[in-house]
N, C-alpha and C positions, 0 to 999 in steps of 0.2 A: 900403352895399354897391353895387358897381358892376353895371352891366347884364351885363357879361361874367361876373362872378362868379355872378350870379343864374342866367344861362343855364347856366353850368358846373354849378352845384348842381342845376338842374332835370335836366340830362343825367345827372348821377350818380344822382339819384333814379330817373329813368326806367330807367337801366341796372340799378339795384338791383331795381326792380320786375320787369323782364324776367327777371333771374336768379332771383328768387323764384318767378315764374310757371313757368319752366322746371324749377326744383327741385320745385315742387309737382306739375307734370305727371309728372315722373319718379317721384316718390313715389307718385302715383296709379297709374301703370302697374305699379310694383312691388307695390303692395297688391293690385291686380286680379290679377296673375299669381300671387301667393301664394294668393289666395282661390280662383282656378281650380284650382290644384294641390291645395289642401286639399279642394275639392269632388270632384275626381277620386279622391283618396285615400278620402274618405268613401264615394263610390259604389262603388269597388272593394271596400272592406271590407264594405259592405252586400251586394254581390253574392256575395262569398265566404261570408258568414254565411248568406245565403238558400240557397246551394247546400248548405252543411253541414246546415241544418235540413231541406231537401228530402230529402237522403240519409238522415238519421235517420228521417224519417217513412216513407220507402220501406222501410228496413230493418225498422222496427217492423211495418209492414203485411205484409212478407214473413214475419216470425216468426208473426204472427197467422194468416196464411193457412195456413202449414205446420201450426200447431196445429189449425186447423179441419179441414184435410185429414186429419190423423192421427186426429182424433176421428171423422170420417165413416168413414174406413177401418176403424177399430176396431169401430164400430157395425155396419157391413155385414159384417165378418168374423164378429162374434158372431151376427148373423142367419143367415149361411150355416152356421155351426157348429151352431146350433140346428136348422136344417132337416135337416142331415146326421144329427145325433143322433136327431132324431125319426124320420127315415127308417130308421136302423139299428135303432132300438128296435121298429119295426113290421115289420121283415123276418121275425122269428119268427112274428108274427101272420099275415103273408101266406103264409109257408110252411105253417103249420098249416091255414089256410083252403084253400089249393090242395091240400094232402094230403087234407083231409076231402072236398073236392069230387071229387078223383080217386077216392078210396076209395068214395064214395057212387055214383059213376057206374059202377063195376065190378060 
């Protein structure tokens, strides 16, 4: 093999190596871009899921709060009604007492 042939072969190999390097770098950039896009998609989906879960938790809490408020309201209303009933039942006693006191003072 002549010197010029050897030099030509070396140049061909160098050129091939440079093309392979460029191709590998392009593939690397492509893979990195795809990975970044996939990461953005995963983050976006996770944020959407977190928002959904947060809203579910808030709604459940609101339902529980409403139940508790209704329970307290019912308990207080019963207490008020008991006091009113007790007061009404004692009206006759109070009237009798006042009548007796009035009659006794005359």
